[in-house]
N, C-alpha and C positions, 0 to 999 in steps of 0.2 A: 738873028737879024737886028736885035737891039744892042746898042753899045752904050756903056756907061763909063764916064771918066771922072774920077775924083781928083780934087786938089785941095791944098790948104793945110795938110798935116805938117807936124813938126814938133819941136821941143818947146815946152812952155813951163814956167814956174807955177807952183801951187798958188791958186788965187787969180791966176792970169786968165786970158781969153784967147780963143782961137776960132776962126771961121772956116768951115769946110764948104766946098762947093761941088756940085755934081751936074754934069751935062749929059743928057740922053739924046741919042740919035738912032735913026733906023725906022723900021716899020712899027710905028706906035699907033695903036687904035684909040678910039674916042674914050673908052673906059679904062682908066689907069690910075694908079697911085704911085707915089714915090716915098721911100723910107730910108732911114739910116739904121744900120746894125753895127755892132762892134763885137770883137772877140779878143779877150785877153788871154795870155798864156795859161794853159791848163783849164780854161773855162769854155763853156759852150757859147756859141754865138747868140747874142741877145738883141732884140729890137730896141732901139733907143727912141725912135720917134717915126711917125709917118704923117703924110699929108695927102689929101685927095687932090684930084686934078685942078679944080678951081680954087683950092686953098681954103675952102670953107670948113673943112674938118681936119683937126690935128689931134694927135695922141702922143703922150710921152710916158716913158717908163718912170716909175716912182723914184728911182734913183737919180734922175736928172731933172725932174719936174721943178720948175722955178729957176733953173740954171741954164738950161738949153732952150733954144727956140728954132723950130724948123719953119722954113718959109720958101715960097717959090721965088726963083731968081728973077732978075730983070728980063732975061731972055726966056722964051718959051721952052718948056720941058727942061728946066733946070731947077735944082733945089739946093738950098743952103742950110747949114746947121751952125748957128751961132752958139758957141760954148763959153759960158762965163763961170767965174768962181770955180775953176777947174781944180780937181783933187787928184791925188796920186792914183786913186782907184779908177779914174777915168782913162788911165793908160791902156791902150788897146789899138788894134787895127780896126779902122772904121770903114765900113762898106756901104756903098750906095746900092739901093735896090729899087727896081721898078716892077710892078705887077700890072698886067693888062689882060683884057679879054675882049673878044669880038662883040659879044652881046651878053645880056643878062642870063642867057641859057648856058653859057660856057663857064668853065672853071678858070680861075686866075692862073696866069703863066708868069713865072718870075725870071728876072734877069739881074745879073750882079756885076758890079764893077770890080776892079782889081784890088781895091783897098788902099788906104792911106794911113800911115803910122802916126799916132798921136801919143806923145810921151810927156807926162807931167812929172817933173822932178826938180829938186832944188839944185 
């Protein structure tokens, strides 16, 4: 019932910047978070960053800390990922993720976007 749509992927040179956006829609409860994951060829999917509903809590993978910034968008239930100082190692398909639960007594339920390709190359 939850749909996620990513945008902003593309080709960028090393050292360049790119901004990804994700918009969520559907039956979204009060308790939720949004995150960005990525998966490179031959690698497992890894979490890049996440942000809580109100934007008060963020977390970054060590590999991107200081270079990437996750933030809520101008519209409700949107999330952006500003990527600076991009490296070739950042090349991957980036996925938007939303986790939610009805109450504190429930487990988190995850939803995923289709992914957007980010390629860092000279």
